[in-house]
Biopython code that builds the backbone (N, CA, C, O; Angstrom):
import numpy as np
from Bio.PDB.StructureBuilder import StructureBuilder

atoms = [
    (1, "MET", "N", (8.464, 16.970, -26.647)),
    (1, "MET", "CA", (8.704, 16.607, -25.271)),
    (1, "MET", "C", (9.860, 15.612, -25.159)),
    (1, "MET", "O", (10.712, 15.763, -24.283)),
    (2, "LEU", "N", (9.907, 14.594, -26.033)),
    (2, "LEU", "CA", (10.959, 13.583, -25.961)),
    (2, "LEU", "C", (12.334, 14.216, -26.138)),
    (2, "LEU", "O", (13.269, 13.883, -25.410)),
    (3, "SER", "N", (12.462, 15.119, -27.092)),
    (3, "SER", "CA", (13.751, 15.781, -27.326)),
    (3, "SER", "C", (14.212, 16.537, -26.086)),
    (3, "SER", "O", (15.386, 16.484, -25.721)),
    (4, "GLU", "N", (13.286, 17.237, -25.444)),
    (4, "GLU", "CA", (13.621, 17.992, -24.230)),
    (4, "GLU", "C", (14.057, 17.057, -23.106)),
    (4, "GLU", "O", (15.037, 17.331, -22.414)),
    (5, "LEU", "N", (13.339, 15.966, -22.925)),
    (5, "LEU", "CA", (13.681, 15.011, -21.868)),
    (5, "LEU", "C", (15.047, 14.380, -22.116)),
    (5, "LEU", "O", (15.801, 14.147, -21.172)),
    (6, "LEU", "N", (15.370, 14.105, -23.370)),
    (6, "LEU", "CA", (16.670, 13.513, -23.703)),
    (6, "LEU", "C", (17.826, 14.445, -23.353)),
    (6, "LEU", "O", (18.929, 13.985, -23.060)),
    (7, "GLU", "N", (17.579, 15.741, -23.383)),
    (7, "GLU", "CA", (18.624, 16.721, -23.078)),
    (7, "GLU", "C", (18.844, 16.907, -21.581)),
    (7, "GLU", "O", (19.894, 17.398, -21.169)),
    (8, "GLU", "N", (17.869, 16.521, -20.765)),
    (8, "GLU", "CA", (17.980, 16.710, -19.319)),
    (8, "GLU", "C", (18.950, 15.706, -18.706)),
    (8, "GLU", "O", (18.986, 14.538, -19.094)),
    (9, "GLU", "N", (19.737, 16.183, -17.741)),
    (9, "GLU", "CA", (20.678, 15.308, -17.048)),
    (9, "GLU", "C", (19.939, 14.279, -16.196)),
    (9, "GLU", "O", (20.300, 13.102, -16.182)),
    (10, "GLU", "N", (18.906, 14.726, -15.488)),
    (10, "GLU", "CA", (18.049, 13.838, -14.696)),
    (10, "GLU", "C", (16.611, 14.057, -15.161)),
    (10, "GLU", "O", (15.871, 14.831, -14.555)),
    (11, "PRO", "N", (16.217, 13.372, -16.239)),
    (11, "PRO", "CA", (14.900, 13.634, -16.820)),
    (11, "PRO", "C", (13.751, 13.319, -15.867)),
    (11, "PRO", "O", (13.744, 12.300, -15.176)),
    (12, "SER", "N", (12.787, 14.226, -15.856)),
    (12, "SER", "CA", (11.563, 14.009, -15.088)),
    (12, "SER", "C", (10.439, 14.781, -15.761)),
    (12, "SER", "O", (10.676, 15.706, -16.537)),
    (13, "LEU", "N", (9.224, 14.386, -15.452)),
    (13, "LEU", "CA", (8.062, 15.076, -16.004)),
    (13, "LEU", "C", (6.982, 15.141, -14.949)),
    (13, "LEU", "O", (7.061, 14.489, -13.908)),
    (14, "GLU", "N", (5.987, 15.929, -15.234)),
    (14, "GLU", "CA", (4.874, 16.097, -14.304)),
    (14, "GLU", "C", (3.729, 15.210, -14.776)),
    (14, "GLU", "O", (3.293, 15.318, -15.922)),
    (15, "VAL", "N", (3.238, 14.331, -13.901)),
    (15, "VAL", "CA", (2.139, 13.440, -14.272)),
    (15, "VAL", "C", (0.794, 14.083, -13.945)),
    (15, "VAL", "O", (0.738, 15.204, -13.438)),
    (16, "GLU", "N", (-0.283, 13.366, -14.240)),
    (16, "GLU", "CA", (-1.649, 13.888, -14.110)),
    (16, "GLU", "C", (-1.934, 14.616, -12.803)),
    (16, "GLU", "O", (-2.592, 15.657, -12.810)),
    (17, "ASP", "N", (-1.451, 14.088, -11.684)),
    (17, "ASP", "CA", (-1.753, 14.711, -10.391)),
    (17, "ASP", "C", (-0.798, 15.848, -10.037)),
    (17, "ASP", "O", (-0.874, 16.406, -8.942)),
    (18, "GLY", "N", (0.107, 16.194, -10.964)),
    (18, "GLY", "CA", (1.032, 17.296, -10.746)),
    (18, "GLY", "C", (2.327, 16.905, -10.069)),
    (18, "GLY", "O", (3.212, 17.742, -9.898)),
    (19, "ALA", "N", (2.452, 15.657, -9.684)),
    (19, "ALA", "CA", (3.663, 15.188, -9.002)),
    (19, "ALA", "C", (4.797, 14.974, -10.004)),
    (19, "ALA", "O", (4.554, 14.579, -11.144)),
    (20, "PRO", "N", (6.042, 15.236, -9.577)),
    (20, "PRO", "CA", (7.176, 14.962, -10.468)),
    (20, "PRO", "C", (7.384, 13.454, -10.603)),
    (20, "PRO", "O", (7.162, 12.697, -9.658)),
    (21, "HIS", "N", (7.807, 13.037, -11.778)),
    (21, "HIS", "CA", (7.988, 11.618, -12.073)),
    (21, "HIS", "C", (9.318, 11.450, -12.811)),
    (21, "HIS", "O", (9.467, 11.918, -13.939)),
    (22, "LYS", "N", (10.285, 10.780, -12.170)),
    (22, "LYS", "CA", (11.590, 10.567, -12.798)),
    (22, "LYS", "C", (11.473, 9.543, -13.914)),
    (22, "LYS", "O", (10.719, 8.574, -13.816)),
    (23, "VAL", "N", (12.231, 9.775, -14.973)),
    (23, "VAL", "CA", (12.198, 8.922, -16.151)),
    (23, "VAL", "C", (13.609, 8.428, -16.443)),
    (23, "VAL", "O", (14.569, 9.194, -16.362)),
    (24, "LYS", "N", (13.734, 7.145, -16.781)),
    (24, "LYS", "CA", (15.047, 6.577, -17.093)),
    (24, "LYS", "C", (15.495, 6.995, -18.491)),
    (24, "LYS", "O", (14.738, 6.911, -19.458)),
    (25, "GLY", "N", (16.734, 7.444, -18.569)),
    (25, "GLY", "CA", (17.305, 7.864, -19.839)),
    (25, "GLY", "C", (17.333, 6.750, -20.870)),
    (25, "GLY", "O", (17.146, 7.003, -22.060)),
    (26, "GLU", "N", (17.568, 5.503, -20.422)),
    (26, "GLU", "CA", (17.611, 4.370, -21.359)),
    (26, "GLU", "C", (16.262, 4.182, -22.055)),
    (26, "GLU", "O", (16.203, 3.840, -23.236)),
    (27, "GLU", "N", (15.195, 4.407, -21.316)),
    (27, "GLU", "CA", (13.866, 4.278, -21.910)),
    (27, "GLU", "C", (13.632, 5.378, -22.941)),
    (27, "GLU", "O", (13.071, 5.131, -24.008)),
    (28, "LEU", "N", (14.060, 6.581, -22.616)),
    (28, "LEU", "CA", (13.910, 7.692, -23.559)),
    (28, "LEU", "C", (14.702, 7.430, -24.830)),
    (28, "LEU", "O", (14.230, 7.718, -25.930)),
    (29, "GLU", "N", (15.895, 6.891, -24.685)),
    (29, "GLU", "CA", (16.717, 6.561, -25.853)),
    (29, "GLU", "C", (16.056, 5.477, -26.698)),
    (29, "GLU", "O", (16.099, 5.532, -27.927)),
    (30, "TYR", "N", (15.449, 4.503, -26.047)),
    (30, "TYR", "CA", (14.730, 3.446, -26.764)),
    (30, "TYR", "C", (13.561, 4.046, -27.554)),
    (30, "TYR", "O", (13.356, 3.700, -28.717)),
    (31, "LEU", "N", (12.805, 4.933, -26.928)),
    (31, "LEU", "CA", (11.698, 5.601, -27.617)),
    (31, "LEU", "C", (12.212, 6.412, -28.801)),
    (31, "LEU", "O", (11.588, 6.443, -29.862)),
    (32, "ASP", "N", (13.342, 7.059, -28.613)),
    (32, "ASP", "CA", (13.963, 7.858, -29.665)),
    (32, "ASP", "C", (14.314, 6.991, -30.874)),
    (32, "ASP", "O", (14.184, 7.431, -32.016)),
    (33, "GLU", "N", (14.757, 5.760, -30.622)),
    (33, "GLU", "CA", (15.103, 4.832, -31.707)),
    (33, "GLU", "C", (13.866, 4.366, -32.472)),
    (33, "GLU", "O", (13.927, 4.159, -33.684)),
    (34, "ILE", "N", (12.758, 4.201, -31.777)),
    (34, "ILE", "CA", (11.530, 3.693, -32.392)),
    (34, "ILE", "C", (10.892, 4.719, -33.321)),
    (34, "ILE", "O", (10.402, 4.373, -34.396)),
    (35, "LEU", "N", (10.901, 5.974, -32.905)),
    (35, "LEU", "CA", (10.152, 7.015, -33.605)),
    (35, "LEU", "C", (10.970, 7.715, -34.680)),
    (35, "LEU", "O", (12.194, 7.811, -34.595)),
    (36, "GLU", "N", (10.264, 8.197, -35.686)),
    (36, "GLU", "CA", (10.866, 9.034, -36.723)),
    (36, "GLU", "C", (11.132, 10.415, -36.116)),
    (36, "GLU", "O", (10.458, 10.809, -35.164)),
    (37, "PRO", "N", (12.106, 11.151, -36.657)),
    (37, "PRO", "CA", (12.422, 12.474, -36.088)),
    (37, "PRO", "C", (11.206, 13.392, -35.951)),
    (37, "PRO", "O", (11.073, 14.099, -34.951)),
    (38, "GLU", "N", (10.332, 13.385, -36.936)),
    (38, "GLU", "CA", (9.170, 14.282, -36.887)),
    (38, "GLU", "C", (8.102, 13.813, -35.892)),
    (38, "GLU", "O", (7.186, 14.570, -35.572)),
    (39, "GLU", "N", (8.210, 12.584, -35.406)),
    (39, "GLU", "CA", (7.235, 12.053, -34.454)),
    (39, "GLU", "C", (7.643, 12.271, -32.997)),
    (39, "GLU", "O", (6.791, 12.274, -32.108)),
    (40, "ARG", "N", (8.904, 12.448, -32.755)),
    (40, "ARG", "CA", (9.452, 12.427, -31.393)),
    (40, "ARG", "C", (8.781, 13.382, -30.422)),
    (40, "ARG", "O", (8.526, 13.018, -29.274)),
    (41, "ASP", "N", (8.497, 14.574, -30.856)),
    (41, "ASP", "CA", (7.925, 15.544, -29.923)),
    (41, "ASP", "C", (6.401, 15.518, -29.884)),
    (41, "ASP", "O", (5.782, 16.299, -29.160)),
    (42, "ARG", "N", (5.800, 14.629, -30.656)),
    (42, "ARG", "CA", (4.344, 14.457, -30.589)),
    (42, "ARG", "C", (3.950, 13.317, -29.655)),
    (42, "ARG", "O", (2.780, 13.188, -29.294)),
    (43, "LEU", "N", (4.915, 12.492, -29.262)),
    (43, "LEU", "CA", (4.634, 11.387, -28.349)),
    (43, "LEU", "C", (4.312, 11.938, -26.966)),
    (43, "LEU", "O", (5.045, 12.772, -26.435)),
    (44, "ARG", "N", (3.215, 11.468, -26.390)),
    (44, "ARG", "CA", (2.842, 11.886, -25.034)),
    (44, "ARG", "C", (3.447, 10.910, -24.031)),
    (44, "ARG", "O", (3.195, 9.706, -24.069)),
    (45, "ILE", "N", (4.247, 11.465, -23.140)),
    (45, "ILE", "CA", (4.903, 10.666, -22.105)),
    (45, "ILE", "C", (4.406, 11.171, -20.755)),
    (45, "ILE", "O", (4.406, 12.381, -20.524)),
    (46, "PRO", "N", (3.989, 10.293, -19.866)),
    (46, "PRO", "CA", (3.996, 8.846, -19.980)),
    (46, "PRO", "C", (2.879, 8.345, -20.894)),
    (46, "PRO", "O", (1.878, 9.028, -21.112)),
    (47, "ILE", "N", (3.075, 7.145, -21.417)),
    (47, "ILE", "CA", (2.035, 6.461, -22.173)),
    (47, "ILE", "C", (1.106, 5.834, -21.135)),
    (47, "ILE", "O", (1.551, 5.107, -20.247)),
    (48, "TYR", "N", (-0.185, 6.124, -21.257)),
    (48, "TYR", "CA", (-1.150, 5.618, -20.280)),
    (48, "TYR", "C", (-1.860, 4.362, -20.782)),
    (48, "TYR", "O", (-2.307, 4.294, -21.927)),
    (49, "PHE", "N", (-1.951, 3.378, -19.898)),
    (49, "PHE", "CA", (-2.774, 2.193, -20.114)),
    (49, "PHE", "C", (-4.039, 2.434, -19.309)),
    (49, "PHE", "O", (-4.033, 2.350, -18.081)),
    (50, "ARG", "N", (-5.118, 2.732, -20.009)),
    (50, "ARG", "CA", (-6.349, 3.181, -19.360)),
    (50, "ARG", "C", (-7.360, 2.045, -19.243)),
    (50, "ARG", "O", (-7.669, 1.360, -20.218)),
    (51, "HIS", "N", (-7.862, 1.866, -18.036)),
    (51, "HIS", "CA", (-8.909, 0.874, -17.796)),
    (51, "HIS", "C", (-10.115, 1.602, -17.222)),
    (51, "HIS", "O", (-10.033, 2.218, -16.159)),
    (52, "THR", "N", (-11.229, 1.527, -17.930)),
    (52, "THR", "CA", (-12.425, 2.254, -17.500)),
    (52, "THR", "C", (-13.482, 1.351, -16.897)),
    (52, "THR", "O", (-14.435, 1.840, -16.291)),
    (53, "GLY", "N", (-13.337, 0.064, -17.046)),
    (53, "GLY", "CA", (-14.364, -0.853, -16.586)),
    (53, "GLY", "C", (-15.370, -1.166, -17.680)),
    (53, "GLY", "O", (-16.144, -2.115, -17.557)),
    (54, "LYS", "N", (-15.367, -0.377, -18.751)),
    (54, "LYS", "CA", (-16.257, -0.633, -19.888)),
    (54, "LYS", "C", (-15.702, -1.777, -20.735)),
    (54, "LYS", "O", (-16.450, -2.532, -21.357)),
    (55, "GLU", "N", (-14.379, -1.885, -20.744)),
    (55, "GLU", "CA", (-13.733, -2.926, -21.525)),
    (55, "GLU", "C", (-13.803, -4.259, -20.795)),
    (55, "GLU", "O", (-14.119, -4.331, -19.607)),
    (56, "GLU", "N", (-13.502, -5.289, -21.531)),
    (56, "GLU", "CA", (-13.398, -6.629, -20.958)),
    (56, "GLU", "C", (-12.360, -6.616, -19.838)),
    (56, "GLU", "O", (-11.384, -5.867, -19.899)),
    (57, "ARG", "N", (-12.569, -7.435, -18.830)),
    (57, "ARG", "CA", (-11.635, -7.485, -17.696)),
    (57, "ARG", "C", (-10.218, -7.790, -18.190)),
    (57, "ARG", "O", (-10.011, -8.663, -19.033)),
    (58, "GLY", "N", (-9.252, -7.048, -17.645)),
    (58, "GLY", "CA", (-7.861, -7.260, -18.027)),
    (58, "GLY", "C", (-7.487, -6.633, -19.351)),
    (58, "GLY", "O", (-6.457, -6.973, -19.933)),
    (59, "THR", "N", (-8.321, -5.712, -19.837)),
    (59, "THR", "CA", (-8.069, -5.030, -21.106)),
    (59, "THR", "C", (-7.798, -3.555, -20.835)),
    (59, "THR", "O", (-8.490, -2.920, -20.040)),
    (60, "TYR", "N", (-6.788, -3.024, -21.503)),
    (60, "TYR", "CA", (-6.390, -1.631, -21.311)),
    (60, "TYR", "C", (-6.357, -0.922, -22.659)),
    (60, "TYR", "O", (-5.945, -1.489, -23.671)),
    (61, "GLU", "N", (-6.798, 0.322, -22.648)),
    (61, "GLU", "CA", (-6.832, 1.137, -23.852)),
    (61, "GLU", "C", (-5.597, 2.029, -23.900)),
    (61, "GLU", "O", (-5.165, 2.571, -22.883)),
    (62, "VAL", "N", (-5.038, 2.169, -25.099)),
    (62, "VAL", "CA", (-3.931, 3.096, -25.333)),
    (62, "VAL", "C", (-4.403, 4.078, -26.394)),
    (62, "VAL", "O", (-4.716, 3.687, -27.518)),
    (63, "LYS", "N", (-4.451, 5.347, -26.034)),
    (63, "LYS", "CA", (-4.879, 6.392, -26.965)),
    (63, "LYS", "C", (-3.667, 6.945, -27.706)),
    (63, "LYS", "O", (-2.582, 7.056, -27.135)),
    (64, "GLY", "N", (-3.850, 7.288, -28.964)),
    (64, "GLY", "CA", (-2.822, 7.953, -29.744)),
    (64, "GLY", "C", (-2.060, 7.010, -30.662)),
    (64, "GLY", "O", (-1.607, 5.944, -30.243)),
    (65, "ASP", "N", (-1.926, 7.415, -31.909)),
    (65, "ASP", "CA", (-1.231, 6.596, -32.906)),
    (65, "ASP", "C", (0.219, 6.322, -32.534)),
    (65, "ASP", "O", (0.693, 5.195, -32.678)),
    (66, "LEU", "N", (0.924, 7.335, -32.059)),
    (66, "LEU", "CA", (2.338, 7.144, -31.719)),
    (66, "LEU", "C", (2.498, 6.269, -30.489)),
    (66, "LEU", "O", (3.412, 5.447, -30.418)),
    (67, "GLU", "N", (1.618, 6.446, -29.534)),
    (67, "GLU", "CA", (1.663, 5.637, -28.322)),
    (67, "GLU", "C", (1.393, 4.171, -28.665)),
    (67, "GLU", "O", (2.032, 3.271, -28.121)),
    (68, "GLN", "N", (0.444, 3.942, -29.568)),
    (68, "GLN", "CA", (0.142, 2.588, -30.030)),
    (68, "GLN", "C", (1.305, 2.014, -30.834)),
    (68, "GLN", "O", (1.596, 0.821, -30.750)),
    (69, "LYS", "N", (1.960, 2.855, -31.603)),
    (69, "LYS", "CA", (3.125, 2.424, -32.382)),
    (69, "LYS", "C", (4.235, 1.936, -31.455)),
    (69, "LYS", "O", (4.848, 0.899, -31.713)),
    (70, "VAL", "N", (4.496, 2.670, -30.388)),
    (70, "VAL", "CA", (5.529, 2.286, -29.421)),
    (70, "VAL", "C", (5.194, 0.929, -28.806)),
    (70, "VAL", "O", (6.052, 0.051, -28.724)),
    (71, "CYS", "N", (3.948, 0.762, -28.377)),
    (71, "CYS", "CA", (3.530, -0.507, -27.761)),
    (71, "CYS", "C", (3.689, -1.661, -28.742)),
    (71, "CYS", "O", (4.157, -2.737, -28.368)),
    (72, "ALA", "N", (3.306, -1.443, -29.981)),
    (72, "ALA", "CA", (3.428, -2.483, -31.005)),
    (72, "ALA", "C", (4.889, -2.844, -31.247)),
    (72, "ALA", "O", (5.220, -4.014, -31.437)),
    (73, "GLU", "N", (5.748, -1.855, -31.240)),
    (73, "GLU", "CA", (7.184, -2.099, -31.445)),
    (73, "GLU", "C", (7.759, -2.942, -30.308)),
    (73, "GLU", "O", (8.528, -3.871, -30.553)),
    (74, "VAL", "N", (7.397, -2.627, -29.086)),
    (74, "VAL", "CA", (7.888, -3.387, -27.931)),
    (74, "VAL", "C", (7.460, -4.846, -28.041)),
    (74, "VAL", "O", (8.241, -5.754, -27.756)),
    (75, "LEU", "N", (6.215, -5.065, -28.455)),
    (75, "LEU", "CA", (5.667, -6.422, -28.545)),
    (75, "LEU", "C", (5.965, -7.102, -29.878)),
    (75, "LEU", "O", (5.716, -8.296, -30.047)),
    (76, "ASN", "N", (6.503, -6.328, -30.824)),
    (76, "ASN", "CA", (6.780, -6.833, -32.171)),
    (76, "ASN", "C", (5.487, -7.348, -32.825)),
    (76, "ASN", "O", (5.441, -8.444, -33.385)),
    (77, "THR", "N", (4.438, -6.512, -32.732)),
    (77, "THR", "CA", (3.136, -6.838, -33.315)),
    (77, "THR", "C", (2.627, -5.628, -34.091)),
    (77, "THR", "O", (3.317, -4.617, -34.218)),
    (78, "GLU", "N", (1.417, -5.751, -34.602)),
    (78, "GLU", "CA", (0.787, -4.616, -35.267)),
    (78, "GLU", "C", (0.202, -3.662, -34.224)),
    (78, "GLU", "O", (-0.161, -4.065, -33.119)),
    (79, "SER", "N", (0.126, -2.414, -34.600)),
    (79, "SER", "CA", (-0.415, -1.383, -33.722)),
    (79, "SER", "C", (-1.907, -1.610, -33.495)),
    (79, "SER", "O", (-2.640, -1.959, -34.421)),
    (80, "LYS", "N", (-2.351, -1.406, -32.245)),
    (80, "LYS", "CA", (-3.767, -1.561, -31.921)),
    (80, "LYS", "C", (-4.124, -0.670, -30.743)),
    (80, "LYS", "O", (-3.245, -0.127, -30.072)),
    (81, "GLU", "N", (-5.415, -0.526, -30.498)),
    (81, "GLU", "CA", (-5.893, 0.376, -29.446)),
    (81, "GLU", "C", (-6.025, -0.302, -28.083)),
    (81, "GLU", "O", (-5.886, 0.356, -27.052)),
    (82, "TYR", "N", (-6.290, -1.602, -28.070)),
    (82, "TYR", "CA", (-6.502, -2.321, -26.809)),
    (82, "TYR", "C", (-5.452, -3.408, -26.610)),
    (82, "TYR", "O", (-5.074, -4.118, -27.542)),
    (83, "TYR", "N", (-4.997, -3.514, -25.364)),
    (83, "TYR", "CA", (-3.982, -4.504, -25.001)),
    (83, "TYR", "C", (-4.452, -5.280, -23.776)),
    (83, "TYR", "O", (-5.089, -4.734, -22.876)),
    (84, "TYR", "N", (-4.122, -6.555, -23.767)),
    (84, "TYR", "CA", (-4.458, -7.404, -22.623)),
    (84, "TYR", "C", (-3.374, -7.308, -21.557)),
    (84, "TYR", "O", (-2.236, -6.934, -21.837)),
    (85, "ARG", "N", (-3.750, -7.653, -20.333)),
    (85, "ARG", "CA", (-2.857, -7.534, -19.179)),
    (85, "ARG", "C", (-1.460, -8.131, -19.428)),
    (85, "ARG", "O", (-0.474, -7.463, -19.115)),
    (86, "PRO", "N", (-1.324, -9.347, -19.974)),
    (86, "PRO", "CA", (0.027, -9.884, -20.207)),
    (86, "PRO", "C", (0.853, -9.022, -21.172)),
    (86, "PRO", "O", (2.069, -8.901, -21.019)),
    (87, "GLU", "N", (0.187, -8.431, -22.156)),
    (87, "GLU", "CA", (0.884, -7.549, -23.093)),
    (87, "GLU", "C", (1.345, -6.275, -22.385)),
    (87, "GLU", "O", (2.461, -5.801, -22.596)),
    (88, "VAL", "N", (0.471, -5.737, -21.549)),
    (88, "VAL", "CA", (0.809, -4.520, -20.808)),
    (88, "VAL", "C", (1.993, -4.784, -19.878)),
    (88, "VAL", "O", (2.894, -3.954, -19.760)),
    (89, "ARG", "N", (1.985, -5.934, -19.224)),
    (89, "ARG", "CA", (3.117, -6.286, -18.352)),
    (89, "ARG", "C", (4.423, -6.328, -19.137)),
    (89, "ARG", "O", (5.455, -5.843, -18.671)),
    (90, "GLU", "N", (4.370, -6.908, -20.326)),
    (90, "GLU", "CA", (5.559, -6.992, -21.188)),
    (90, "GLU", "C", (6.054, -5.592, -21.567)),
    (90, "GLU", "O", (7.252, -5.317, -21.515)),
    (91, "ILE", "N", (5.140, -4.730, -21.942)),
    (91, "ILE", "CA", (5.506, -3.356, -22.307)),
    (91, "ILE", "C", (6.083, -2.636, -21.094)),
    (91, "ILE", "O", (7.102, -1.955, -21.202)),
    (92, "ARG", "N", (5.438, -2.784, -19.947)),
    (92, "ARG", "CA", (5.900, -2.106, -18.723)),
    (92, "ARG", "C", (7.247, -2.641, -18.254)),
    (92, "ARG", "O", (8.005, -1.914, -17.611)),
    (93, "ARG", "N", (7.556, -3.878, -18.557)),
    (93, "ARG", "CA", (8.871, -4.420, -18.216)),
    (93, "ARG", "C", (9.971, -3.639, -18.945)),
    (93, "ARG", "O", (11.044, -3.387, -18.395)),
    (94, "LYS", "N", (9.681, -3.268, -20.183)),
    (94, "LYS", "CA", (10.652, -2.545, -21.010)),
    (94, "LYS", "C", (10.591, -1.031, -20.763)),
    (94, "LYS", "O", (11.609, -0.343, -20.838)),
    (95, "LEU", "N", (9.401, -0.527, -20.470)),
    (95, "LEU", "CA", (9.193, 0.927, -20.332)),
    (95, "LEU", "C", (8.548, 1.255, -18.982)),
    (95, "LEU", "O", (7.461, 1.831, -18.934)),
    (96, "ARG", "N", (9.202, 0.897, -17.920)),
    (96, "ARG", "CA", (8.655, 1.043, -16.561)),
    (96, "ARG", "C", (8.373, 2.505, -16.191)),
    (96, "ARG", "O", (7.337, 2.798, -15.595)),
    (97, "THR", "N", (9.281, 3.423, -16.537)),
    (97, "THR", "CA", (9.116, 4.813, -16.086)),
    (97, "THR", "C", (8.433, 5.710, -17.115)),
    (97, "THR", "O", (8.080, 6.847, -16.800)),
    (98, "THR", "N", (8.244, 5.220, -18.331)),
    (98, "THR", "CA", (7.606, 6.040, -19.366)),
    (98, "THR", "C", (6.187, 5.572, -19.679)),
    (98, "THR", "O", (5.574, 6.026, -20.645)),
    (99, "THR", "N", (5.671, 4.659, -18.851)),
    (99, "THR", "CA", (4.284, 4.209, -18.970)),
    (99, "THR", "C", (3.634, 4.242, -17.591)),
    (99, "THR", "O", (4.315, 4.144, -16.570)),
    (100, "GLU", "N", (2.318, 4.380, -17.574)),
    (100, "GLU", "CA", (1.561, 4.433, -16.316)),
    (100, "GLU", "C", (0.200, 3.791, -16.532)),
    (100, "GLU", "O", (-0.330, 3.783, -17.643)),
    (101, "TYR", "N", (-0.351, 3.259, -15.461)),
    (101, "TYR", "CA", (-1.735, 2.788, -15.477)),
    (101, "TYR", "C", (-2.644, 3.962, -15.160)),
    (101, "TYR", "O", (-2.279, 4.855, -14.396)),
    (102, "MET", "N", (-3.838, 3.955, -15.756)),
    (102, "MET", "CA", (-4.848, 4.965, -15.455)),
    (102, "MET", "C", (-6.181, 4.234, -15.285)),
    (102, "MET", "O", (-6.603, 3.476, -16.159)),
    (103, "PHE", "N", (-6.821, 4.468, -14.171)),
    (103, "PHE", "CA", (-8.119, 3.855, -13.904)),
    (103, "PHE", "C", (-9.152, 4.959, -13.804)),
    (103, "PHE", "O", (-8.931, 5.962, -13.124)),
    (104, "SER", "N", (-10.271, 4.784, -14.472)),
    (104, "SER", "CA", (-11.348, 5.767, -14.376)),
    (104, "SER", "C", (-12.680, 5.038, -14.298)),
    (104, "SER", "O", (-12.820, 3.898, -14.740)),
    (105, "LEU", "N", (-13.637, 5.723, -13.731)),
    (105, "LEU", "CA", (-14.962, 5.120, -13.534)),
    (105, "LEU", "C", (-15.913, 5.516, -14.627)),
    (105, "LEU", "O", (-17.071, 5.098, -14.619)),
]
sb = StructureBuilder()
sb.init_structure("model")
sb.init_model(0)
sb.init_chain("A")
sb.init_seg("    ")
for serial, (resi, resn, name, xyz) in enumerate(atoms, 1):
    if name == "N":
        sb.init_residue(resn, " ", resi, " ")
    sb.init_atom(name, np.array(xyz, "f"), 0.0, 1.0, " ", f" {name:<3s}", serial, name[0])
structure = sb.get_structure()
């Protein structure tokens, strides 16, 4: 998916509700730099920060090894499954169009 988006003049993708979502080329290039060539097309974009209410307040889950790797790279920390609100804000500052919040009950 990342390789295809990088080739598009005006990259966009379809999000969960089926709506088109424009993506910044600079963010895609940054993701391309982080990942190994064999990982690039396995990354799911957008990266979702999921809050189910089961976790501690202000805690978001990130599913997927590559998605966690990207978040860790942005924060310059080790990869993990759960991130706190300040960490998510930091990641979203860098990857505004390639990340999304997801809330479920």
